[in-house]
C-alpha positions as CSV (number, residue, x, y, z in Angstrom):
1,X,-0.1,2.8,-4.0
2,X,2.3,2.3,-6.8
3,X,1.8,2.6,-10.5
4,X,0.3,-0.9,-10.6
5,X,-2.2,-0.2,-7.9
6,X,-0.4,-2.1,-5.2
7,X,-0.7,-0.7,-1.7
8,X,2.8,0.3,-0.6
9,X,2.1,2.2,2.7
10,X,0.1,1.0,5.6
11,X,-0.3,3.3,8.6
12,X,-2.4,2.0,11.5
13,X,-1.3,4.4,14.2
14,X,-3.4,4.6,17.3
15,X,-5.3,1.5,16.5
16,X,-5.5,-1.2,19.2
17,X,-3.6,-3.6,16.8
18,X,-1.7,-5.4,19.6
19,X,0.5,-8.4,19.3
20,X,-2.2,-10.6,17.6
21,X,-2.5,-8.1,14.7
22,X,1.3,-7.7,14.5
23,X,1.7,-11.4,14.2
24,X,-0.9,-11.8,11.5
25,X,0.6,-8.9,9.6
26,X,4.1,-10.4,9.9
27,X,2.9,-13.6,8.3
28,X,1.5,-11.7,5.4
29,X,4.4,-9.2,4.9
30,X,6.5,-11.4,2.5
31,X,3.7,-11.5,0.0
32,X,2.8,-7.8,0.2
33,X,4.3,-4.7,-1.6
34,X,4.3,-2.7,1.6
35,X,7.4,-0.5,1.9
36,X,6.2,1.8,4.7
37,X,4.6,0.2,7.8
38,X,3.4,2.4,10.6
39,X,2.3,0.9,13.8
40,X,2.8,3.7,16.2
41,X,0.7,3.7,19.4
42,X,-0.8,0.3,18.6
43,X,0.0,-1.4,21.9
44,X,2.6,-3.7,20.4
45,X,4.9,-5.4,23.0
46,X,8.0,-7.5,22.6
47,X,5.8,-10.4,21.4
48,X,4.5,-8.4,18.4
49,X,8.0,-7.0,17.7
50,X,9.5,-10.5,17.6
51,X,6.7,-11.6,15.2
52,X,7.3,-8.6,13.0
53,X,11.1,-9.3,13.1
54,X,10.4,-12.8,11.7
55,X,8.4,-11.3,8.8
56,X,10.9,-8.5,7.9
57,X,13.6,-10.5,6.0
58,X,11.2,-11.7,3.3
59,X,9.4,-8.3,3.0
60,X,9.7,-5.1,1.0
61,X,9.5,-2.9,4.1
62,X,12.1,-0.1,4.1
63,X,10.4,2.1,6.8
64,X,9.1,0.7,10.0
65,X,7.4,2.9,12.6
66,X,6.9,1.2,16.0
67,X,7.1,4.4,18.2
68,X,5.1,4.8,21.4
69,X,4.3,1.1,21.9
70,X,5.3,-1.2,24.8
71,X,8.3,-2.8,23.2
72,X,11.1,-3.7,25.7
73,X,14.7,-4.9,25.3
74,X,13.6,-8.4,24.2
75,X,11.6,-7.0,21.3
76,X,14.4,-4.7,20.4
77,X,16.8,-7.6,20.4
78,X,14.6,-9.6,18.0
79,X,14.4,-6.6,15.7
80,X,18.2,-6.1,15.8
81,X,18.7,-9.7,14.8
82,X,16.4,-9.4,11.8
83,X,17.5,-6.1,10.5
84,X,20.6,-7.2,8.6
85,X,18.6,-9.6,6.6
86,X,15.9,-7.1,5.8
87,X,15.4,-4.0,3.6
88,X,14.6,-1.7,6.5
89,X,16.6,1.5,6.4
90,X,14.4,3.7,8.6
91,X,13.2,2.5,12.0
92,X,11.3,4.5,14.6
93,X,11.3,3.1,18.2
94,X,11.0,6.2,20.4
95,X,8.6,6.0,23.3
96,X,9.2,2.3,24.1
97,X,10.8,0.7,27.1
98,X,14.2,0.0,25.4
99,X,17.4,0.7,27.3
100,X,20.4,2.5,25.8
101,X,22.6,-0.6,25.1
102,X,19.7,-2.3,23.1
103,X,19.0,0.9,21.2
104,X,22.7,1.0,20.3
105,X,22.5,-2.6,19.1
106,X,19.5,-1.8,17.0
107,X,21.3,1.2,15.6
108,X,24.3,-0.9,14.6
109,X,22.1,-3.6,13.1
110,X,20.3,-0.9,11.0
111,X,23.6,0.5,9.8
112,X,24.7,-3.0,8.8
113,X,21.5,-3.5,6.9
114,X,21.9,-0.3,4.9
């Protein structure tokens, strides 16, 4: 929490959060003070990644952990598209099904956002 009592970090690792949870959270993100969002091992696929990507530009999220999920190239592409309009500077995607070219695209988008 911050000095005003706002929750700034939310880590839900190893929770069966799935795409439904990711989509609901994405809708709420712009109104939250969350700067660290951890969804490692939450069974998020490209659908959930795309939903989160839509919520990132209006959010305060600077660190996003999506490691060890089921995100593929389509999900990575959605994230890459959203990153330049977001505040994300740290992104964890290891352990997903993302190919080298898409990882490079995400890396470049992350650098453009910083």
